[in-house]
PAKEVEX-333201 format. One line per field, with one value per residue (C-alpha): x, y, z; residue number from 1. Coordinates in nm, 3 decimals, always signed. Example, Ala and Ser with C-alpha at 12.3 -4.5 7.8 and 13.67 -1.06 7.14 Angstrom:
2
c1 <- +1.230/+1.367 $
c2 <- -0.450/-0.106 $
c3 <- +0.780/+0.714 $
marmar <- 1/2 $
//
This chain:
385
c1 <- -0.137/-0.314/-0.051/-0.093/-0.470/-0.440/-0.205/-0.427/-0.730/-0.527/-0.428/-0.787/-0.917/-0.654/-0.717/-1.087/-1.024/-0.722/-0.780/-0.855/-1.142/-1.386/-1.606/-1.371/-1.650/-1.775/-1.423/-1.395/-1.719/-1.593/-1.287/-1.508/-1.451/-1.729/-1.719/-1.837/-1.555/-1.213/-0.968/-0.769/-0.436/-0.437/-0.189/-0.026/+0.172/+0.520/+0.372/+0.186/-0.162/-0.388/-0.543/-0.905/-1.123/-1.474/-1.503/-1.881/-1.903/-1.745/-1.994/-2.255/-1.996/-1.859/-2.209/-2.299/-2.054/-2.313/-2.587/-2.737/-2.556/-2.748/-3.047/-3.071/-3.130/-2.806/-2.769/-2.719/-2.443/-2.105/-2.053/-1.709/-1.593/-1.725/-1.541/-1.216/-1.255/-1.330/-1.032/-0.807/-0.895/-0.890/-0.561/-0.390/-0.515/-0.394/-0.070/+0.027/-0.058/+0.118/+0.415/+0.465/+0.424/+0.685/+0.926/+0.871/+0.915/+1.241/+1.395/+1.222/+1.463/+1.768/+1.603/+1.589/+1.377/+1.550/+1.524/+1.155/+1.076/+1.267/+1.102/+0.759/+0.825/+0.941/+0.608/+0.425/+0.648/+0.564/+0.195/+0.235/+0.409/+0.135/-0.130/+0.062/+0.120/-0.221/-0.466/-0.720/-0.586/-0.423/-0.287/+0.089/+0.249/+0.427/+0.707/+1.058/+1.389/+1.393/+1.057/+1.198/+1.496/+1.261/+1.060/+1.365/+1.353/+0.989/+1.067/+1.368/+1.157/+0.882/+1.134/+1.291/+0.957/+0.849/+1.177/+1.202/+0.842/+0.911/+1.224/+1.022/+0.761/+1.032/+1.196/+0.878/+0.501/+0.303/+0.069/+0.363/+0.510/+0.169/+0.127/+0.468/+0.392/+0.076/+0.304/+0.404/+0.230/+0.490/+0.768/+0.569/+0.509/+0.877/+0.989/+0.721/+0.799/+1.178/+1.290/+1.028/+0.927/+0.555/+0.402/+0.216/-0.067/-0.042/-0.348/-0.167/+0.143/-0.076/-0.208/+0.137/+0.193/-0.130/+0.002/+0.347/+0.205/-0.026/+0.261/+0.476/+0.191/+0.124/+0.494/+0.525/+0.379/+0.477/+0.586/+0.763/+0.936/+1.266/+1.466/+1.545/+1.172/+1.114/+1.404/+1.305/+0.944/+1.068/+1.291/+0.987/+0.796/+1.077/+1.090/+0.711/+0.706/+0.978/+0.798/+0.478/+0.654/+0.862/+0.554/+0.378/+0.680/+0.691/+0.324/+0.384/+0.604/+0.425/+0.259/+0.377/+0.027/-0.082/+0.222/+0.173/-0.198/-0.353/-0.283/-0.254/+0.028/+0.198/+0.199/+0.310/+0.608/+0.700/+0.686/+0.907/+1.163/+1.148/+1.224/+1.524/+1.658/+1.615/+1.844/+2.176/+2.061/+1.960/+2.298/+2.490/+2.293/+2.193/+2.354/+2.606/+2.317/+2.088/+2.178/+2.080/+1.745/+1.680/+1.752/+1.532/+1.247/+1.273/+1.224/+0.973/+0.673/+0.540/+0.819/+0.761/+0.382/+0.341/+0.603/+0.406/+0.079/+0.210/+0.357/+0.019/-0.173/+0.074/+0.045/-0.331/-0.418/-0.190/-0.349/-0.697/-0.593/-0.490/-0.824/-1.022/-0.819/-0.906/-1.279/-1.299/-1.182/-0.900/-1.130/-1.300/-0.959/-0.840/-1.142/-1.096/-0.723/-0.777/-1.040/-0.815/-0.524/-0.744/-0.879/-0.531/-0.378/-0.656/-0.730/-0.371/-0.289/-0.577/-0.482/-0.110/-0.158/+0.015/-0.036/-0.335/-0.302/-0.544/-0.271/-0.157/-0.511/-0.554/-0.226/-0.317/-0.655/-0.500/-0.230/-0.462/-0.721/-0.450/-0.364/-0.727/-0.755/-0.433/-0.588/-0.906/-0.809/-0.755/-1.111/-1.248/-1.072/-1.090/-1.077/-1.415/-1.462 $
c2 <- +7.899/+7.565/+7.415/+7.700/+7.662/+7.285/+7.325/+7.596/+7.369/+7.084/+7.296/+7.418/+7.060/+6.936/+7.236/+7.157/+6.797/+6.836/+7.128/+7.469/+7.655/+7.876/+7.837/+7.626/+7.474/+7.813/+7.914/+7.598/+7.685/+8.036/+7.901/+7.669/+7.342/+7.085/+6.780/+6.563/+6.665/+6.504/+6.485/+6.801/+6.619/+6.390/+6.126/+6.151/+5.893/+5.935/+6.080/+6.345/+6.195/+6.242/+5.938/+6.031/+5.917/+5.958/+6.111/+6.112/+5.911/+6.204/+6.456/+6.393/+6.402/+6.740/+6.878/+6.799/+7.066/+7.325/+7.162/+7.380/+7.351/+7.580/+7.407/+7.135/+6.777/+6.585/+6.318/+5.961/+5.928/+6.086/+6.269/+6.390/+6.035/+5.911/+6.195/+6.107/+5.741/+5.836/+6.070/+5.816/+5.548/+5.786/+5.944/+5.608/+5.485/+5.793/+5.810/+5.459/+5.538/+5.877/+5.743/+5.452/+5.679/+5.921/+5.633/+5.491/+5.830/+5.884/+5.558/+5.282/+5.033/+5.241/+5.573/+5.794/+5.632/+5.810/+6.148/+6.097/+5.974/+6.263/+6.528/+6.378/+6.448/+6.794/+6.860/+6.746/+6.970/+7.274/+7.202/+7.154/+7.493/+7.647/+7.530/+7.679/+8.014/+8.060/+8.270/+8.064/+7.740/+7.537/+7.632/+7.603/+7.353/+7.488/+7.236/+7.288/+7.178/+6.896/+6.775/+6.783/+6.573/+6.317/+6.303/+6.232/+5.848/+5.843/+6.078/+5.867/+5.550/+5.732/+5.846/+5.500/+5.325/+5.569/+5.562/+5.183/+5.152/+5.383/+5.182/+4.857/+4.999/+5.118/+4.775/+4.573/+4.582/+4.804/+4.515/+4.291/+4.559/+4.607/+4.234/+4.212/+4.521/+4.348/+4.122/+4.413/+4.254/+3.977/+4.232/+4.423/+4.105/+4.008/+4.356/+4.396/+4.059/+4.050/+4.416/+4.622/+4.354/+4.370/+4.024/+3.915/+3.669/+3.309/+3.364/+3.640/+3.427/+3.156/+3.408/+3.494/+3.170/+3.253/+3.599/+3.478/+3.182/+3.409/+3.642/+3.348/+3.206/+3.545/+3.572/+3.232/+3.345/+3.712/+3.818/+4.128/+3.961/+4.108/+4.028/+4.398/+4.478/+4.204/+4.317/+4.684/+4.607/+4.404/+4.695/+4.923/+4.685/+4.689/+5.070/+5.089/+4.840/+5.030/+5.357/+5.224/+5.120/+5.438/+5.652/+5.486/+5.564/+5.921/+5.990/+5.886/+6.196/+6.420/+6.722/+6.645/+6.591/+6.930/+7.104/+6.940/+7.024/+6.792/+6.467/+6.681/+6.878/+6.557/+6.420/+6.756/+6.774/+6.414/+6.490/+6.800/+6.619/+6.315/+6.535/+6.693/+6.352/+6.219/+6.482/+6.327/+5.985/+6.146/+6.312/+5.999/+5.770/+5.985/+6.323/+6.280/+6.224/+6.503/+6.727/+6.445/+6.418/+6.791/+6.786/+6.479/+6.644/+6.953/+6.749/+6.498/+6.673/+6.336/+6.327/+6.653/+6.658/+6.308/+6.388/+6.687/+6.497/+6.193/+6.417/+6.584/+6.256/+6.094/+6.372/+6.392/+6.024/+5.975/+6.263/+6.132/+5.790/+5.945/+6.128/+5.807/+5.637/+5.922/+5.882/+5.500/+5.199/+4.959/+4.693/+4.938/+5.067/+4.713/+4.639/+4.967/+4.917/+4.563/+4.682/+4.968/+4.737/+4.510/+4.808/+4.946/+4.614/+4.528/+4.883/+4.989/+4.658/+4.711/+5.072/+5.002/+4.669/+4.459/+4.084/+3.951/+3.576/+3.353/+3.219/+3.574/+3.677/+3.368/+3.435/+3.801/+3.707/+3.461/+3.706/+4.002/+3.780/+3.670/+4.035/+4.110/+3.806/+3.912/+4.252/+4.124/+3.783/+3.908/+4.041/+3.710/+3.490/+3.707/+3.501/+3.462/+3.655 $
c3 <- +4.351/+4.343/+4.575/+4.824/+4.823/+4.874/+5.170/+5.322/+5.302/+5.452/+5.752/+5.800/+5.793/+6.037/+6.262/+6.271/+6.374/+6.601/+6.832/+6.682/+6.846/+6.658/+6.353/+6.145/+5.939/+5.825/+5.727/+5.521/+5.344/+5.267/+5.089/+4.889/+5.070/+5.058/+5.289/+5.003/+4.770/+4.725/+5.019/+5.094/+5.084/+4.784/+4.679/+4.338/+4.148/+4.003/+3.683/+3.883/+3.840/+4.140/+4.305/+4.365/+4.652/+4.786/+5.131/+5.134/+5.462/+5.649/+5.514/+5.780/+6.058/+5.949/+5.895/+6.255/+6.373/+6.274/+6.486/+6.763/+7.094/+7.329/+7.484/+7.222/+7.330/+7.357/+7.090/+7.217/+6.955/+7.032/+6.703/+6.812/+6.883/+6.548/+6.375/+6.553/+6.454/+6.092/+6.067/+6.240/+5.984/+5.689/+5.798/+5.849/+5.510/+5.320/+5.516/+5.404/+5.041/+5.023/+5.219/+4.977/+4.674/+4.812/+4.873/+4.523/+4.359/+4.550/+4.430/+4.624/+4.781/+4.686/+4.772/+5.080/+5.355/+5.642/+5.469/+5.402/+5.754/+5.913/+5.693/+5.769/+6.136/+6.032/+5.861/+6.176/+6.390/+6.178/+6.217/+6.595/+6.622/+6.409/+6.658/+6.949/+6.775/+6.613/+6.821/+7.019/+6.873/+7.149/+7.487/+7.510/+7.749/+8.056/+8.076/+8.207/+8.060/+8.314/+8.174/+7.821/+7.926/+8.081/+7.756/+7.538/+7.574/+7.460/+7.171/+7.068/+7.060/+6.872/+6.610/+6.589/+6.543/+6.273/+6.080/+6.093/+5.971/+5.676/+5.594/+5.603/+5.367/+5.131/+5.120/+5.061/+5.031/+5.268/+5.347/+5.443/+5.672/+5.836/+5.893/+6.064/+6.270/+6.393/+6.597/+6.822/+7.128/+7.123/+7.165/+7.426/+7.628/+7.633/+7.735/+8.001/+8.157/+8.144/+8.126/+8.307/+8.558/+8.474/+8.473/+8.160/+8.216/+8.100/+7.878/+7.690/+7.644/+7.490/+7.234/+7.101/+6.902/+6.713/+6.626/+6.523/+6.330/+6.133/+6.043/+5.927/+5.719/+5.557/+5.467/+5.297/+4.962/+4.990/+4.641/+4.765/+5.060/+5.173/+5.484/+5.522/+5.536/+5.795/+6.013/+5.988/+6.085/+6.384/+6.490/+6.464/+6.690/+6.943/+6.953/+6.980/+7.269/+7.457/+7.391/+7.546/+7.866/+7.886/+7.831/+8.126/+8.346/+8.217/+8.293/+8.656/+8.701/+8.956/+8.795/+8.441/+8.301/+8.433/+8.286/+7.944/+7.944/+7.686/+7.501/+7.187/+7.347/+7.454/+7.099/+6.959/+7.196/+7.116/+6.743/+6.771/+6.986/+6.756/+6.455/+6.628/+6.730/+6.374/+6.221/+6.336/+6.207/+5.877/+5.828/+5.927/+5.695/+5.397/+5.462/+5.180/+4.936/+5.060/+4.767/+4.533/+4.712/+4.679/+4.305/+4.260/+4.452/+4.229/+3.914/+4.057/+4.221/+4.340/+4.600/+4.783/+4.738/+4.881/+5.146/+5.274/+5.246/+5.433/+5.707/+5.764/+5.752/+5.994/+6.249/+6.211/+6.242/+6.542/+6.729/+6.645/+6.777/+7.109/+7.128/+7.074/+7.348/+7.581/+7.508/+7.505/+7.699/+7.621/+7.472/+7.235/+7.132/+7.062/+6.841/+6.654/+6.608/+6.476/+6.227/+6.119/+6.042/+5.830/+5.635/+5.575/+5.468/+5.222/+5.103/+5.044/+4.873/+4.630/+4.553/+4.510/+4.331/+4.596/+4.620/+4.815/+4.772/+4.967/+5.197/+5.271/+5.360/+5.580/+5.760/+5.799/+5.947/+6.193/+6.301/+6.349/+6.516/+6.760/+6.830/+6.907/+7.134/+7.310/+7.376/+7.541/+7.681/+8.036/+8.040/+7.914/+8.170/+8.479/+8.797/+8.968/+9.289 $
marmar <- 1/2/3/4/5/6/7/8/9/10/11/12/13/14/15/16/17/18/19/20/21/22/23/24/25/26/27/28/29/30/31/32/33/34/35/36/37/38/39/40/41/42/43/44/45/46/47/48/49/50/51/52/53/54/55/56/57/58/59/60/61/62/63/64/65/66/67/68/69/70/71/72/73/74/75/76/77/78/79/80/81/82/83/84/85/86/87/88/89/90/91/92/93/94/95/96/97/98/99/100/101/102/103/104/105/106/107/108/109/110/111/112/113/114/115/116/117/118/119/120/121/122/123/124/125/126/127/128/129/130/131/132/133/134/135/136/137/138/139/140/141/142/143/144/145/146/147/148/149/150/151/152/153/154/155/156/157/158/159/160/161/162/163/164/165/166/167/168/169/170/171/172/173/174/175/176/177/178/179/180/181/182/183/184/185/186/187/188/189/190/191/192/193/194/195/196/197/198/199/200/201/202/203/204/205/206/207/208/209/210/211/212/213/214/215/216/217/218/219/220/221/222/223/224/225/226/227/228/229/230/231/232/233/234/235/236/237/238/239/240/241/242/243/244/245/246/247/248/249/250/251/252/253/254/255/256/257/258/259/260/261/262/263/264/265/266/267/268/269/270/271/272/273/274/275/276/277/278/279/280/281/282/283/284/285/286/287/288/289/290/291/292/293/294/295/296/297/298/299/300/301/302/303/304/305/306/307/308/309/310/311/312/313/314/315/316/317/318/319/320/321/322/323/324/325/326/327/328/329/330/331/332/333/334/335/336/337/338/339/340/341/342/343/344/345/346/347/348/349/350/351/352/353/354/355/356/357/358/359/360/361/362/363/364/365/366/367/368/369/370/371/372/373/374/375/376/377/378/379/380/381/382/383/384/385 $
//
């Protein structure tokens, strides 16, 4: 009963943030939810102990949903945007924690990373279908089979980036995987310049040694270093870079944006297709051990509870990130993404007891600072008219 109530509250919260219309806040109050209470989807350790947290900062943002809308004076602060930013950060933070706890509970380095990453996409797919089927929730896309075929490369790269990231976090520290993933611009620059024929400015090329140098410095004293984690994180970067370029090509398809409808629908379709494409990889890599995973999940609640939680957090924070991009410019997004990565690296390391040596922090700062500079450098050195 408690599990059912927890999952119900989780879906109501996600629905409120990611697209459901109607008086969601009042429904939450009826079921006894208070914005100042503990998170709806909580992480638990292998022993089943819940990891508490204080969500007080979000209380004011949720409360503002009940503010008068009629002829009231418009606030100079975009409450909706602040809420999206807050949920994006919070979701990313809790996703990394619950994801790592699920991996550890399932055996860590010798566990089931592909199974967990695939089922996380499955959880997101179920939630996406729920939004389409629920009354007055989200309009359904009007895409054709030809549109779906065109979206497959993006979905494949999305699945590959997610699965490789989960594998990297299972092989080593979350903070280390995040630091390596911060070097994604280097992969994006190489692909854009030499594969997609899109010129990268000299200023951006000069930023890349800063990024790579910071990652190398942060890895020197990494206590949980593993070549498999490094390689997996680099593969995730490659998939993410290809996905970005393929997505730009996809959105140039005439009429596709209108048929999809919203950015929420686009991410939902990508998630569903990514889940379907992950199944063959799952069965090839860990299919022979799936029965073992099921038995382990039955006897270790930390596996399936953190699996469901991480799937919901992953879907939620990614959709919030797309909503913030829609409402802000590229520079604002770069600042926010840089701040988010710092919060996740430091926060998750503290919660999970990962190493935070001075040289690692210095390398992390240099690498992430280089990423931020890479993101805005073209605006800083624009040629004079």
